[in-house]
C-alpha positions in Angstrom: 35.0 51.8 55.8 33.5 49.0 53.7 30.9 46.6 55.0 31.5 43.1 55.9 29.5 39.9 55.7 29.1 37.9 58.8 27.7 34.3 58.8 27.0 34.6 55.1 27.7 31.8 52.6 29.2 32.6 49.2 26.1 31.3 47.6 24.0 33.9 49.4 25.7 36.6 47.5 24.6 35.0 44.2 21.0 34.6 45.0 18.8 33.8 41.9 22.1 33.6 39.8 23.8 30.7 38.1 27.6 30.8 38.3 30.4 29.0 36.3 33.1 27.2 38.3 35.8 29.7 37.3 33.6 32.8 37.9 34.0 34.1 34.4 31.6 34.8 31.6 30.5 32.1 29.2 32.8 31.4 26.2 33.2 28.7 23.5 34.6 26.3 26.2 32.2 24.3 28.2 32.0 25.4 31.9 30.2 23.6 34.7 27.4 25.4 36.4 27.9 25.8 40.1 25.9 27.2 43.1 28.8 29.4 44.0 29.6 27.4 47.0 31.7 24.8 45.4 28.8 22.4 44.5 29.0 21.7 40.8 25.8 20.8 38.9 25.7 18.1 36.1 25.1 20.8 33.6 27.9 22.5 31.5 27.4 25.4 29.2 29.2 27.3 26.5 28.1 29.9 24.1 27.4 27.2 21.5 26.6 24.0 23.3 25.2 22.4 26.5 26.3 19.1 28.1 24.9 17.0 30.8 26.9 14.4 32.7 24.7 11.6 34.1 21.1 10.7 33.3 18.6 12.9 31.6 14.9 12.4 32.5 12.5 14.4 30.3 9.0 14.1 31.7 7.5 17.4 30.4 5.9 18.1 27.0 8.1 18.3 23.9 6.9 19.8 20.7 6.4 17.3 17.9 5.3 17.7 14.3 2.4 20.0 13.4 2.6 21.4 17.0 1.7 18.1 18.6 3.0 17.4 22.2 4.2 14.1 23.5 5.4 13.1 27.0 8.8 11.5 26.7 11.2 9.7 28.9 14.9 9.6 27.8 17.0 7.3 29.8 20.6 6.1 29.0 21.1 4.4 32.3 21.5 0.6 32.0 19.3 -0.4 29.0 19.0 2.8 26.9 15.5 3.8 26.1 13.6 6.6 24.3 10.0 6.1 25.0 6.7 7.9 25.3 4.9 7.8 28.7 1.5 7.9 27.1 -0.1 5.9 24.2 1.3 8.1 21.4 3.4 7.6 18.4 7.1 8.6 18.3 8.2 10.5 15.1 11.6 11.0 13.6 12.2 13.4 10.7 14.5 15.5 8.7 14.0 19.0 7.1 10.8 19.3 9.2 9.2 16.3 7.5 8.3 13.0 9.1 10.5 10.1 7.8 9.8 7.3 10.3 7.5 6.6 13.3 7.2 4.0 15.9 3.5 3.5 16.6 2.0 3.2 20.1 0.9 -0.4 19.1 4.4 -1.5 18.3 5.0 -1.0 14.6 8.0 0.7 12.9 6.7 2.6 10.0 8.3 4.5 7.2 6.5 7.7 6.1 5.0 8.0 2.6 7.6 9.2 0.1 10.7 8.0 1.9 13.2 6.1 -0.2 13.2 2.9 1.8 15.8 1.0 3.9 19.5 0.8 2.8 21.7 -2.0 4.2 25.4 -2.3 5.0 26.3 1.3 4.0 24.9 1.0 0.5 23.8 4.4 -0.7 22.4 3.3 -4.1 18.7 4.3 -4.4 18.0 1.3 -6.6 19.2 -1.1 -3.8 16.8 0.3 -1.2 14.1 -1.9 0.2 11.1 0.4 -0.4 8.0 -1.9 0.0 6.8 -4.9 1.9 3.2 -6.2 1.6 1.3 -9.4 2.2 -2.3 -10.1 1.9 -5.1 -12.1 0.2 -7.0 -11.7 -3.1 -9.9 -13.5 -4.8 -8.8 -15.1 -8.0 -11.2 -14.9 -11.0 -10.9 -16.9 -14.2 -11.3 -15.9 -17.8 -11.7 -17.8 -21.1 -15.3 -19.1 -20.2 -18.1 -18.4 -17.9 -16.9 -19.8 -14.5 -18.7 -20.6 -11.3 -16.0 -20.9 -8.6 -16.8 -22.6 -5.3 -13.3 -22.1 -4.0 -11.3 -19.0 -5.0 -8.4 -18.3 -2.5 -5.4 -16.2 -3.2 -2.4 -15.2 -1.2 0.5 -12.9 -2.0 3.7 -11.5 -0.6 5.4 -8.5 -2.2 9.0 -7.7 -1.3 10.3 -4.7 -3.2 9.5 -5.4 -6.8 9.1 -9.2 -6.5 5.6 -10.7 -5.9 5.0 -14.3 -4.9 1.4 -15.7 -5.1 -0.4 -18.9 -4.2 -3.9 -19.8 -5.4 -6.5 -22.6 -4.7 -9.3 -22.7 -7.3 -12.2 -25.1 -7.7 -15.4 -24.8 -9.8 -17.3 -25.4 -13.0 -17.6 -23.6 -16.3 -19.6 -23.2 -19.5 -19.4 -21.4 -22.8 -15.6 -21.6 -23.3 -14.3 -19.0 -25.7 -10.5 -18.9 -25.4 -7.5 -20.0 -23.4 -8.1 -20.2 -19.6 -6.4 -17.9 -17.3 -6.5 -16.4 -13.7 -6.3 -12.7 -13.0 -3.3 -11.5 -11.1 -3.4 -9.0 -8.1 -0.4 -7.1 -9.6 0.6 -6.3 -13.2 3.7 -8.1 -14.4 6.6 -6.0 -15.4 6.5 -5.2 -19.0 8.7 -7.5 -21.2 9.1 -10.0 -18.3 7.3 -13.3 -17.4 7.1 -15.3 -14.2 7.2 -19.1 -14.3 5.5 -21.3 -11.8 4.1 -24.7 -10.9 0.6 -26.2 -10.9 -0.7 -29.1 -8.9 -3.9 -30.5 -10.6 -6.2 -32.0 -7.9 -9.1 -33.2 -10.1 -10.7 -32.5 -13.4 -7.5 -31.3 -15.2 -6.0 -33.4 -18.0 -2.5 -33.0 -19.3 0.2 -35.0 -21.1 3.4 -34.6 -19.1 3.1 -31.9 -16.5 1.5 -28.5 -16.1 3.2 -25.2 -15.5 1.9 -21.7 -15.2 3.2 -18.4 -16.6 2.4 -14.9 -15.4 2.2 -12.4 -18.3 0.9 -8.8 -18.1 -2.3 -9.1 -15.8 -2.9 -12.9 -16.2 -1.7 -16.3 -15.1 -1.9 -18.8 -17.9 -1.6 -22.6 -17.8 0.6 -24.7 -20.1 0.6 -28.4 -21.0 4.3 -29.0 -21.3 5.5 -30.9 -24.4 2.3 -32.8 -25.2 4.2 -34.8 -27.9 7.9 -35.4 -28.6 9.6 -32.3 -29.9 6.6 -30.1 -29.7 6.3 -26.9 -27.8 4.1 -26.2 -24.7 0.5 -25.6 -25.3 -1.8 -23.1 -23.5 -4.5 -25.0 -21.8 -8.3 -24.5 -22.4 -11.6 -26.3 -22.2 -10.0 -29.5 -23.6 -7.9 -29.7 -20.4 -10.5 -28.8 -17.8 -13.6 -30.8 -17.0 -16.6 -28.4 -17.2 -18.5 -30.4 -14.5 -15.8 -29.7 -11.9 -12.1 -29.1 -11.6 -9.6 -28.0 -8.9 -5.9 -27.0 -8.9 -3.2 -25.3 -6.8 -0.7 -22.9 -8.4 2.3 -20.9 -7.2 4.5 -18.5 -9.0 6.5 -15.3 -8.6 7.2 -12.4 -10.8 8.4 -8.8 -10.9 6.3 -5.7 -11.1 
């Protein structure tokens, strides 16, 4: 005669075991995991996938790149969030290489060697935004021996286009050639960048002054000094050796 179970719940016969709701083995179809007593969990399993209904909270350690570990919280309830619980960066990658990170101090940073950002479904590499940079530089002048009391330069680089602004004041001696200012980036070969100049003092010209970015330098031009003539590069005849000051702004491609 077979034995019987008295005052025993079905779950007690599956101690330490997980059971699917239809009591059959796993297959390619997702099945909810149960305690064997009719209480379904939020976890469903198949031989090729796992699915969780509801919220997922990950508070343990997950392996990151190069074996690093980061404590993460993943929450899709209300406002979705994917965040670290500690002051660490979050990395995203493909082919086991970092492509992008969100730094702990709030910056989104593309990794070195990535192609850039593509917009509106555009897949052309040439249309990717691959660089943004802004900063300062110290303008220096050539064509004479200069002593500059103000030499301020600012630039913004977006992709291949650079915009600069300079403020220069000083004196000079021993002029030898056309005056120019050194640029923080080399101009794209075969191209030029046109700009404007605002003389403050010590700069003489006929009609108006422009500037032209060529190669590694920014030159100044006295535009049309006489009727029908071409613009002339400016030199010591246009700048007061005892003191001059000007602002200039231009943009060019690199």
